[in-house]
N, C-alpha and C positions, 0 to 999 in steps of 0.2 A: 541428851535424850530426856524425855519427860519421865516422871515417876510412873505414869500410866504405861508408857511404851516399855519401860524396864519390867514392869509387872507382867505385861503380855508376853514378853520374851521368856521371862523366868517360868511362868505358868506353862507355856507351851513346851518349853524344853523339858520340864519335869514330866510331862505326859509321855515323852519319848523314852524315858528311863527303862521301862520294862522291855522295850524292843530296841535297845541301843545297839546290839550286835547286828541286827537286821538293818537298822538305819545306816550304820557305818558301811556295811557291805553294799547297800544300795548306793550310797554316796560314791564310793570308789568305783563301782561298776559304771555308773553314769559318767564320772570324771574321765575314766579311761576310754569310754565310748566316744566322748566329745573331743578328747585330746589324747590319743593313744601314746604319744611321745612322753607323756607324764609318767607312764608306767615305769620308765627307766629310772625315775628318781626314787623308786621304792625297792628295797632289797630284802626286807625281812618278811616275817609272817604278817599277812594283811589283817588277820584278826587282832594281833597285838597293835598294829598301826591303827586299826579302828577304835580300839580302846583308848589309845593315846588321843586320837581325834576327839572322841566324845568327852574325854577328861579335860582336854584343853578348852573345848567349847563350854563345858560346864564351869570351869574356872573363870573364863571370861564373862560368862553370864552372871556368875555370882559377884563379880567385881564391877559390873556396869556402873554402879553408883559410887565407885571408888577410883576415879581416873588416875589419881596420883600413884596408885598401886598397879592398876591395869596397864597403863601405857608403857611404863618401863619394861614390864614383863613382855609385852608384845614386841617391843623393839629388840629385846634380847632373843626372843623366839625367831623373829625375822632374820636376825644375824646368823642364827644357826641354819635357817632355811636356805640362805644364800650359799652357804657351804655345800649344801645338798644339791644345788643347781636351780633353785627356785628363782624365777625372774619376775620382774615387775608385772608383765602381762598375764602371768599365771593367776593372779588374784581375780581377774575378771571371770575366767571360766570357773574358778572355785566358788565365787559368789553365785553364779548362775546355778551351779550344781547344788550348792547348799540350799538355796530357796526351792529348787525343784524337789530335793529330798525332803525338806520340811513339809512341803505340800503333800507329797506322797505319804509321809508318815502320819501327819495330822489329819489328812482328809478334810472333811467339812469344817473341822475346827481351825483350819488355816484360812481364817477370814481375811478380808482386805485389811483390817486393822492389825491383825497379827502379822500378815505379810509386810505391811508398811513398817512395823516396828522391827522386824528382822532385817529388812533391807537397810534401814537406818543403822541398826547395830552393825551389820556386816560392813557397810560403807565406812563407819567410824573405825572399826578394827582394821580393815584392809588399808585404809588411808594411812594409818599409823605404821603398819607393817611395810607398806610401799615406801614410805619415807625412810625407813631404816634400810631397805634394799638400796634405794638411790644413794643414801649416804655411804653405805658399805662399798658400792661400786665406784663411787667417786674417790674413795680413799685407796681402793685396790689398784 
């Protein structure tokens, strides 16, 4: 990712901070609307899960320019997700929902440039996590 793309992602994510709880609720509502079977993967308080989601996205965003730190963290996270039942194909719907949620949360500030930077970010993160899922499934 370019420094400009990283800056766009970081700036736009910061704007969501004051509405993080609403954003995470919107994210999960849309996720379960598009793939109701995914609801079965979640067993706790969804507000807590929403805070975890926003925290993990925030951590990833802060480490975009530090791939040597970010990528191992994502592989470890992905290994835990496999245990919860996450499959390779789930990353596609999560990406769609993330971009939709960002567009709803940022409104007119979700410009084509911001959208492109987030799409590139998610693709990079998801490809890393999918690779860990594939590796985990091959070993299992």
